[in-house]
C-alpha angles and dihedrals in degrees: 000000000000116000125249110278128212091252090056091052091048091051091049090052091048090050092050092047093048093046093048092047091048093048099038111148095008098095089240098098120112112272123227088251092054091048089049089054090051090048090051089051092050090048090051091050099047131027088202093061110122109205094189093055091045093053090042090053092051090047089052096241099115144012121266090269092049097257116137111237100168097173093055092044091051092046094049092047092049091048092050093046091052091049091051092050091049091053092049091050089055092058 
């Protein structure tokens, strides 16, 4: 079986962030314990898995590879916040 690749880990983090954003305040978001279990799984699948970068990426403080691209992070966050506000206004 092939090992977990960096792109798989990034997609998993993207999915967790999307799901938590979508379910914010509903009690359905991933808990820190559940995210820790997923991080443990990723670590067991790949010796190259960098837990600190993965958590940092989900927290919005670095890129998937661990590089800090603050301008892109701020832009993406602002774009997502504006989209969420537009959706709320439609309700």
